[in-house]
C-alpha positions in Angstrom: -1.8 14.9 0.6 -0.1 17.1 3.2 -0.8 17.2 6.9 -2.3 20.7 6.7 -4.8 19.6 4.2 -5.8 16.6 6.3 -6.1 18.8 9.4 -8.3 21.3 7.5 -10.5 18.4 6.3 -10.9 17.1 9.9 -11.7 20.6 11.2 -14.3 21.2 8.5 -15.8 17.7 9.2 -16.1 18.5 12.9 -18.3 21.5 12.0 -20.9 19.4 10.2 -24.1 18.3 11.7 -24.4 14.7 12.8 -26.5 13.8 9.7 -24.0 15.5 7.4 -21.1 13.6 9.1 -22.9 10.3 8.6 -23.6 11.1 4.9 -20.0 12.3 4.3 -18.6 9.2 6.0 -20.8 7.0 3.8 -19.6 8.8 0.7 -16.0 8.6 1.7 -16.3 4.9 2.5 -17.8 4.2 -1.0 -15.1 6.2 -2.7 -12.4 4.3 -0.8 -13.9 1.0 -1.8 -14.0 2.1 -5.4 -10.4 3.3 -5.3 -9.4 -0.1 -3.9 -11.3 -1.9 -6.7 -9.5 0.2 -9.3 -6.1 -0.8 -7.8 -7.2 -4.5 -7.7 -8.4 -4.2 -11.3 -5.0 -2.7 -12.4 -3.1 -5.4 -10.7 -5.3 -8.1 -12.2 -4.8 -6.6 -15.7 -1.0 -6.6 -15.2 -1.1 -10.1 -13.9 -3.1 -11.3 -16.9 -0.7 -9.5 -19.3 2.2 -11.2 -17.6 0.4 -14.5 -17.8 -0.3 -14.1 -21.5 3.3 -13.1 -22.2 4.4 -16.1 -20.1 6.7 -14.0 -17.9 5.4 -15.5 -14.7 6.5 -18.4 -12.8 4.3 -21.4 -12.7 4.3 -24.7 -10.8 3.1 -26.5 -7.8 3.4 -24.9 -4.3 6.3 -27.2 -3.6 8.1 -26.1 -6.8 7.5 -22.4 -6.1 8.8 -22.8 -2.5 11.9 -24.5 -3.9 12.4 -21.7 -6.4 12.0 -19.1 -3.6 14.6 -20.9 -1.5 17.1 -20.9 -4.3 17.0 -17.1 -4.7 
């Protein structure tokens, strides 16, 4: 999204009544939450696929730290 679009959105939002601003804010918050859920779901699906294909590193915390230090 470009700055001009965001600025226009803010300008239009400022023209709304208080009730409409509250309603719009609630709707946007819910949409943001849903978008974040979708991102998390995609990451979880990718992680599960990697786990099933055994292309992930496994071990104890100590072993994983040791592996990180060797990189």
